[in-house]
C-alpha positions in Angstrom: 13.6 -1.8 -18.5 12.5 0.8 -15.6 13.7 -0.3 -12.6 12.0 1.2 -9.5 14.2 1.5 -5.8 13.2 -1.4 -4.6 15.5 -3.5 -7.2 18.6 -1.7 -5.9 17.2 -2.3 -2.2 16.7 -6.1 -3.0 20.1 -5.8 -4.7 21.9 -4.5 -1.7 20.5 -7.3 0.7 21.2 -10.1 -1.3 24.6 -9.4 -1.6 24.8 -9.0 2.3 25.7 -11.6 4.5 22.7 -14.3 5.4 21.3 -12.2 8.1 17.7 -12.2 7.6 15.0 -13.5 5.3 13.6 -10.7 2.9 10.2 -10.2 2.5 8.3 -8.3 -0.2 5.1 -6.8 0.7 2.7 -4.9 -1.3 -0.4 -4.2 -3.3 -1.5 -6.4 -6.0 0.0 -5.2 -9.7 2.6 -3.4 -8.4 5.7 -5.3 -9.9 7.3 -7.2 -6.8 7.8 -10.1 -9.0 9.5 -7.8 -11.6 11.5 -6.2 -9.1 13.0 -9.2 -7.5 13.6 -10.8 -11.0 15.5 -7.6 -11.8 17.5 -7.7 -8.7 18.7 -11.3 -9.2 19.6 -10.8 -12.8 22.3 -8.6 -11.1 23.8 -11.1 -8.7 26.3 -14.0 -9.6 24.5 -16.5 -7.2 22.6 -19.2 -8.0 19.1 -18.4 -7.7 16.3 -21.4 -7.3 12.9 -19.5 -8.0 9.9 -21.1 -7.6 6.3 -19.6 -7.6 3.6 -21.0 -4.6 0.8 -20.7 -7.7 2.6 -24.4 -8.5 1.4 -26.1 -4.8 -1.8 -27.1 -6.3 -2.0 -30.4 -3.8 0.0 -30.7 -0.4 1.4 -27.1 -0.5 3.0 -27.7 2.8 4.9 -30.5 1.4 5.9 -28.7 -1.6 7.1 -25.9 0.4 9.5 -28.5 2.6 10.2 -30.1 -1.2 11.5 -26.9 -3.1 13.7 -25.4 -0.1 15.2 -29.1 0.2 16.0 -28.7 -3.5 17.6 -25.5 -3.1 20.0 -27.2 -0.6 20.7 -29.6 -3.2 21.8 -26.8 -5.6 23.3 -25.0 -2.5 25.4 -28.5 -2.2 26.1 -28.7 -5.9 27.8 -25.4 -6.2 29.6 -25.4 -2.7 28.6 -21.6 -2.5 25.7 -19.2 -1.4 22.3 -19.6 -3.0 19.6 -17.5 -3.4 15.6 -19.2 -2.9 12.7 -16.8 -4.2 9.2 -18.2 -3.2 7.1 -15.8 -5.2 3.0 -15.8 -3.5 4.1 -17.5 -0.4 0.9 -16.6 1.5 -0.7 -19.4 -0.6 1.0 -22.1 1.4 -1.2 -22.6 4.2 0.9 -22.3 7.4 4.4 -21.2 5.7 5.3 -19.3 8.5 5.9 -22.2 10.9 7.1 -24.2 8.0 9.6 -21.4 6.9 11.0 -20.9 10.1 11.6 -24.7 10.8 13.6 -25.0 7.7 15.5 -21.4 7.9 16.1 -22.4 11.3 17.9 -25.7 10.3 20.2 -24.2 7.9 21.4 -21.5 10.6 22.4 -24.3 13.0 24.2 -26.5 10.0 25.5 -23.7 8.6 24.0 -23.4 4.7 24.2 -20.2 3.5 21.0 -20.4 1.5 19.1 -17.1 1.6 15.6 -16.0 1.2 13.4 -14.1 -0.9 9.7 -14.7 0.3 7.0 -12.1 -2.1 3.3 -11.9 -1.8 0.5 -10.2 -2.4 -1.9 -10.3 0.4 -0.2 -8.5 3.2 -2.6 -9.6 5.5 -1.9 -13.1 5.1 1.7 -12.1 5.2 1.7 -9.7 8.3 -0.5 -12.7 10.4 2.5 -15.3 9.6 5.5 -12.8 10.3 3.8 -12.4 14.0 3.0 -16.0 14.3 6.5 -17.7 13.4 9.2 -15.5 12.1 9.5 -12.8 14.7 13.5 -11.5 14.4 14.1 -13.7 11.5 13.1 -11.4 8.8 13.0 -7.9 7.3 9.9 -6.6 5.2 10.4 -4.5 2.2 7.5 -2.5 0.9 6.7 -2.4 -2.7 4.1 0.4 -2.9 2.0 1.7 -5.8 3.9 3.7 -8.2 4.3 7.2 -7.7 4.1 10.1 -10.1 7.6 10.3 -10.7 8.1 6.5 -11.3 4.8 6.6 -13.9 6.3 9.6 -15.8 9.5 8.1 -16.3 8.2 4.5 -17.0 4.8 5.4 -18.8 5.0 9.3 -20.0 2.4 10.1 -17.7 1.4 13.9 -17.2 0.0 14.7 -13.8 -3.6 14.6 -15.4 -2.8 11.4 -16.2 -1.5 10.2 -12.8 -4.1 11.8 -10.7 -6.9 9.8 -13.0 -5.3 6.7 -14.0 -3.2 6.0 -10.5 -0.2 4.0 -10.2 -0.7 0.2 -11.4 1.6 0.0 -13.9 -0.2 -2.9 -15.8 -2.9 -0.7 -16.4 -0.6 1.8 -18.0 -1.2 0.9 -21.6 -5.1 0.8 -21.1 -5.2 4.4 -20.5 -6.4 5.3 -23.9 -9.2 3.2 -23.6 -11.1 3.9 -20.2 -13.7 1.1 -20.2 -10.9 -1.5 -21.1 -9.0 0.3 -18.4 -11.9 -0.1 -15.9 -12.5 -3.8 -16.5 -8.7 -4.5 -15.9 -9.0 -2.5 -12.6 -12.2 -4.3 -11.4 -11.0 -7.5 -12.5 -7.4 -8.0 -11.6 -7.0 -5.7 -8.5 -10.1 -4.7 -6.9 -11.8 -8.3 -6.8 -9.0 -10.3 -5.9 -8.0 -8.1 -3.4 -11.1 -8.0 -1.7 -12.7 -11.6 -2.6 -9.5 -13.3 -2.3 -7.0 -11.4 0.0 -9.6 -10.1 2.8 -12.5 -13.0 2.5 -9.9 -15.7 2.4 -7.8 -14.1 5.7 -10.5 -13.1 7.8 -14.3 -14.6 8.7 -16.3 -12.1 7.1 -20.4 -12.5 7.6 -21.3 -9.8 5.3 -19.2 -9.8 2.8 -21.5 -7.8 0.2 -21.5 -5.2 3.3 -17.6 -5.4 2.5 -17.8 -4.9 -1.3 -20.3 -1.8 -0.7 -18.0 -0.3 1.9 -14.9 -0.4 -0.2 -17.0 1.4 -2.9 -18.6 3.9 -0.7 -15.2 4.9 0.9 -13.2 5.2 -2.5 -16.1 7.5 -4.0 -16.0 9.7 -0.6 -12.2 9.6 -0.9 -11.0 12.8 0.8 -13.9 13.3 2.9 -15.5 12.2 6.3 -18.0 10.6 6.8 -19.5 9.5 10.4 -20.4 6.0 11.0 -23.7 6.7 11.7 -23.9 8.0 8.1 -22.2 5.5 6.5 -24.9 3.1 8.0 -27.4 5.2 6.1 -26.4 4.8 2.9 -25.4 1.0 3.3 -28.0 -1.7 3.6 -27.3 -4.5 6.2 -24.8 -2.1 7.7 -25.1 -3.9 11.2 -22.8 -1.8 13.9 -20.1 0.7 13.8 -17.8 -2.1 15.3 -18.4 -4.1 12.1 -17.9 -1.2 9.7 -14.8 -0.3 11.5 -13.6 -3.8 11.7 -14.1 -3.7 7.8 -12.5 -0.8 7.3 -9.5 -1.7 9.3 -9.2 -4.9 6.6 -9.6 -2.8 3.8 -6.7 -0.8 4.9 -4.4 -3.8 5.8 -5.3 -4.9 2.2 -3.6 -1.4 1.0 -7.1 -0.5 -0.9 -8.9 1.9 1.5 -8.6 3.4 4.8 -9.9 5.7 7.2 -7.7 8.8 8.6 -8.4 9.7 12.0 -8.3 13.1 13.6 -4.8 14.5 14.7 -4.7 14.7 18.2 -2.2 14.3 20.7 -4.8 12.6 23.1 -4.9 9.1 21.8 -8.2 8.5 23.1 -10.1 11.4 20.8 -8.0 9.8 17.8 -9.6 6.5 18.3 -12.9 7.9 18.8 -13.3 10.2 15.6 -14.6 9.5 12.5 -12.3 8.5 9.7 -12.1 10.7 6.8 -11.9 8.2 3.8 -8.7 7.8 1.5 -7.7 5.3 -0.9 -4.4 4.1 -1.8 -4.3 4.9 -5.2 -6.5 7.5 -7.1 -7.7 4.7 -9.9 -9.5 3.0 -7.3 -11.1 6.2 -6.7 -12.2 7.0 -10.2 -13.1 3.2 -10.7 -15.5 3.3 -8.3 -16.9 6.3 -9.2 -17.7 5.2 -13.1 -17.2 8.8 -14.5 -15.1 9.3 -17.4 -11.8 11.4 -17.2 -13.2 14.3 -19.0 -16.4 14.6 -16.7 -14.4 14.3 -13.5 -11.7 16.6 -14.1 -14.1 19.3 -15.4 -15.8 19.4 -12.2 -14.1 21.3 -9.6 -15.7 19.7 -6.6 -14.5 16.3 -8.3 -11.5 17.0 -9.3 -10.7 18.5 -5.9 -11.4 15.4 -3.9 -9.2 13.7 -6.6 -6.1 15.8 -6.4 -6.6 15.6 -2.6 -7.1 12.0 -2.9 -3.5 11.7 -5.0 -1.9 13.6 -2.1 -3.4 11.8 0.5 -2.3 8.0 -1.5 1.6 9.7 -1.8 1.2 10.6 2.0 0.2 7.1 3.1 3.0 5.4 0.6 5.6 7.7 2.3 4.7 7.1 5.9 4.9 3.4 5.0 8.8 3.9 4.0 9.8 6.9 6.3 7.6 5.2 9.3 5.4 7.9 9.8 1.5 8.7 10.4 -0.9 10.5 8.3 -4.0 12.4 10.0 -6.2 15.1 9.3 -7.4 17.9 11.7 -10.6 19.7 12.3 -11.4 22.2 15.1 -14.5 24.5 14.9 -14.9 24.6 11.1 -10.8 25.0 10.8 -9.8 22.3 8.8 -6.3 20.7 7.8 -5.9 18.0 4.9 -3.2 16.5 6.5 -1.2 16.2 9.5 1.9 13.9 9.4 3.5 13.1 12.8 7.2 11.4 13.2 7.9 11.2 16.7 7.7 14.6 17.9 7.9 15.8 14.5 4.5 17.4 13.1 3.6 18.6 9.6 0.5 20.3 8.5 0.1 19.9 4.7 -2.9 21.8 3.2 -3.9 21.2 -0.5 -4.9 23.9 -2.8 -7.0 21.7 -5.0 -9.3 24.1 -7.0 -12.3 23.2 -4.9 -14.2 25.6 -2.8 -13.3 25.6 1.3 -12.6 27.7 4.1 -9.3 29.0 4.6 -7.2 29.5 7.7 -7.4 26.1 9.2 -3.3 26.1 9.0 -3.4 29.3 11.4 -5.5 28.1 14.0 -3.8 24.5 13.8 -0.2 26.5 13.9 -1.7 28.7 17.2 -2.3 25.3 19.2 1.1 23.1 17.5 3.3 26.4 16.9 6.2 23.7 16.5 4.7 22.4 13.5 6.2 22.8 10.0 3.0 23.8 7.4 2.9 22.8 3.7 0.6 24.3 1.2 0.7 22.1 -1.7 -0.9 23.7 -5.1 0.9 27.1 -4.1 3.6 29.0 -5.9 6.3 27.8 -3.6 5.0 24.0 -3.5 3.7 23.1 -7.1 1.4 20.1 -6.9 3.7 18.3 -9.7 6.9 18.9 -7.8 5.1 17.7 -4.6 4.1 14.4 -6.4 7.9 14.1 -7.9 9.2 13.9 -4.1 10.7 17.1 -4.3 10.4 18.2 -1.1 11.0 17.5 2.6 8.1 16.3 4.7 9.5 17.0 8.1 12.0 20.0 9.1 
């Protein structure tokens, strides 16, 4: 069975001395539980594995009881024990309970190591900020990249651009209608209807759904909030739309890239350039067949740019850099990466017609920037998505 990098990261942290709770966060259906299972098979520690799906009644008491059971196992074995709780965000108030129990173990010298996983980054992040500061480390499980899909499922570049990086959907790529139903019922609807709507008070859930679909279809394109309001019924105001787009970003499905500027006020005031976190969300929302999308140079161009954007967003979480785009008086750069004082301009040759020269104008303003042209002879798209190039000097 194929193993992601996350497996070795988990194994290393499990075998270290007990210091922090390990929390695995990532989008739905990206293999978090599988990675944890693969990692614990490599260790010699006793493992107590439970899923919060089982906590239908009295979930807070359930969590305390399961934690106590792992303590009993530790006492019986008289050695370190690993407690794994899957889908922890389903426990109401989970973070305060975990804090109490973890601190009790720390005070009493109980060598209980803990891994928590969750599909809802929104729910997890709220809990981490509320109670567990200084007690945890986060491991991110992103959508699968091209290298992983190629190794595990034999994807071609064209397969990956259209079907994206959800491993559960890979076996359905020869049946596009069935694949689309899976993406809708197993990923899009649970993410929006459960993760987002259960986390935040959303007064217009239909608008949230519509904003996701519009943004996914227009991925790699800029739309002002005025234009967005013109395309959506009952769109409310720009503050509402910006808030809903922020929720979709935290749910790892859709974000609005901001224009790059060293002036942070201008960044916040700019119109968003929509970007999906995985191209499957774009092709699912569009509803067009693979043949139709990939034979249309304009549509394929936006799809290719979205594949590059999704790759950069995932890398940004892994390597701690921000992703923007840039335009000034008609000159445009597809992506601008910023990591501290390092800046990289990324232009994508995607096959669609667009004005050239944006990178040259950007370099006049930011001469220290590195420039990459993805799709050129020096930076082939396939090699770029396989992770063969450094993104910074």
